[in-house]
N, C-alpha and C positions, 0 to 999 in steps of 0.2 A: 552897454548893458552888462549886468552881472547878476549872478544868481546868489541868493543869501540863504544860508541854512542855520537856523537857531533852534533852541528849545525854550519854550515859554509856556508856563502853565501846564506842563506835562505833555505838550504837543510838539511835534516837529513841523516847523513852518518853513515852506519853500516859496519864494517869490522872485521874480525878476523885475528890476527897477531901473529906470533911466537916471543916470548920474546927474543930469542937468536939472532935475525937478527941484522945487522949493524943499528945504530940509524937512519941515514938518509934514507936509503933504507926501513927500517921497518916503519918509520913514513910515507913515501910516499905510502907504501903498504896499510896502514890502512885508508887512505883518498882517496876514489875514485875521479879521476880528477886530483889528485896531482901526479907529477913525482919527481924522486930524485933530479932533477935540481932545483926544487921549494922549496927545503929544504936546509937550511944552518945553520951554527953556529951563535948564536945571541951573542951580546956583554957580555951576562951573562954566565958564565961557566956552562955547563951541560943543557943548554936551547937552543933549536933549533927554528929558525924562519921558518915559513911556509907561502907561499904567494900564493894567487889565485886572478888573476887580480891584483887590486891595494889594496886588502885586506891583512892584516898581522895578524897572530896569532902565538902563541908560544906554543911549546910542550916540555915536560921534556925528557931528554935523555932515561929514562926508559919507556917512552911512557904512563905513568900513568896519567899525568896531561896535560890539555890544558887550556890556558888562553888567553883572549882578553884584550887588554889594551895597554898603551904606556909605553915604557921604557924611563925614563927621566935621562939624565946626569946632576946630581946636581951641578956639577962643572961649568956648562955653562947654566943650566935650559933649555936645548934644548931637545926636544922630538926626540930621535933617530928613533922611530917608524914613526912619521909623516915625517921625512926627507926620510925615506925608501919609504913611500907611494908616496912622490912626485916623486921619482926616478922611481918607478913602473908605475905611471900614464904616464910619458913621454914615457917610454918603450912601454906601451900599445898603446898610441896614434900613435907612430912611425909606427905601422903596418897598419894605415889607410891612403890611398892615398889622398893627399891634393886635387886632382882633383875632389874628391867626396864631397867636401865642398863648401859652397857659401861664398865667400871671398870679403871682402871690404878693400881696402888699398893696397899700393905697396908692392911688395915682398921684397924690401930692407929697409922696416921699422925697426926702432930700436928694436921694440918688437912686438910679436905676441901673441894675446890671442885667445883661442878657446872656444866658447860659445855654450853650450847646450841649445837649445831654443824650445819653444812651440809657435807656431804662435799666439795663443789666450791668452797667459800669459800676464797679465797687466804689470808686471815689466819687462818682456822681451821686450814689446813694448817701455816702457820708456827707457831702455838701448839702444834700436835701434835708438831712436831719437837723441842719443848722439854719434853715430858712427862717424858722420863727425868730431866732436870735437876730438875723439880719433885718427882719421886718420891724423888730422892736427897737432897732437902731436907725429907723427911717430909710431902709434900703429896700427897694422893690426888686423882686426877682422875676424876670421874664424868661420862660423856657422856650427854646426851639429844639425840635428833635433832630438828632444826628445819630442814627443807628450806624455804629461803626462798620458793620459787615455789609452795608449797602442795601439796595432794593431787593425785596423778596426774602430778606433775612428774618429770623425770629423776632429780633429787635425791632425791625421795621413793622412787623405785624402787630407787635405790642404797642408801638407808638400810634399806629392807626386805631387800635382799640381804645387806647386813652383818649384819643381825640373825639372818638365817636360815643364816649360815654356821657350820660346825662350830666354828671358832676366830674369835669375833667380834672380839677385839683385833687378831689378824693381819689380818683382813679390813678393819677400819676403817683400819688403817695403810696397807695396800695401796691402798685406795680413795683415801685422802688423798695418795697419791703418784701418782694419776691413772692407776692400773693398773686394768683390768677385773676384776670379781669376779662370781662366779655363786653365789648362794645357793640352797639347795634350797627348795622350796615348803613352808614350815613353818606355814602358816595365818595367823591373825592376828598382827600384830606390834604393838609398843608405840608406833610412830612417831606414830600419830594422837594418843595420849595424851600424848606428849611435846610435840607441836606445840600441842595445846590448853593444856598447862601453861605453855608459853612465853608464849602469849598472855595467860594469867591473870596471870603475874607481871610483864609489861611488856616482854617481849623485842620489839625492833623490827629487829634485824639480828643477824648473827653474825660472830665469836663473841660470846656473851653469857656473862659469867662471874659465877655466884652464889657469893659468899663464904660461909664458914660463919658469918658474923655476919648474913647476910641482905642485904648490900649487893650491888647488881647493877651490874656494870661492862659497859658497852657497848663492844665492840671489842677488839682485840688489846692485850695488855699483856705486855711481856717477863718471862720466868720470874724473872729477877733482881729485878724491881720486885715481882712477886707475893710472892716469898719475904721481901723486906724489909718489905712491908706486913703480911703475915700474922704474921710473927714479932714485929712491933712493936705489935700490938693490945693 
């Protein structure tokens, strides 16, 4: 038996496992919050991939070594790890009902981007000014709230107020213009679920733009560049 101490998803995890266990089951057992289904063989022989949300780490089959980083296919210069993260982000997002989002643009748009936003974020506001241009180019924008200062913050309260407004689109636009809004008390809002989702898919700041291929872009990108990229996929 041996004790394993690692950092994963910002948590310190400690567990004791038996060396004779099956590699996948044994790896899952040593990492609290991980199940056997979260462990699979990686492209490298003897190395296993472990996923938590959209995070990916690797563990040796003998469970002695854990490492973070990307596996690069040198024949294509493609990051196999980043491609896997893209896939995991889309899987995570699929678990969130679109009815909990504030959406701009038609359902039959050619592309859909999902933006984690903070009402008071300067570059979030700049991006919002270009939503009309994105819609005109058949790109639908779905907003998830990600108040950067966390629960109880002013930004969180504003997000709640937007959600509880009769016209959520108008309220969000007004809030992003720095104007006060007052939403009715509508009970529980999806802000906490959005914030948790952002953490799971790797959001570290706003705006964070999740493309329909699973790629996560951190920071503001002009609408013209988003249109060019999405149409060139």
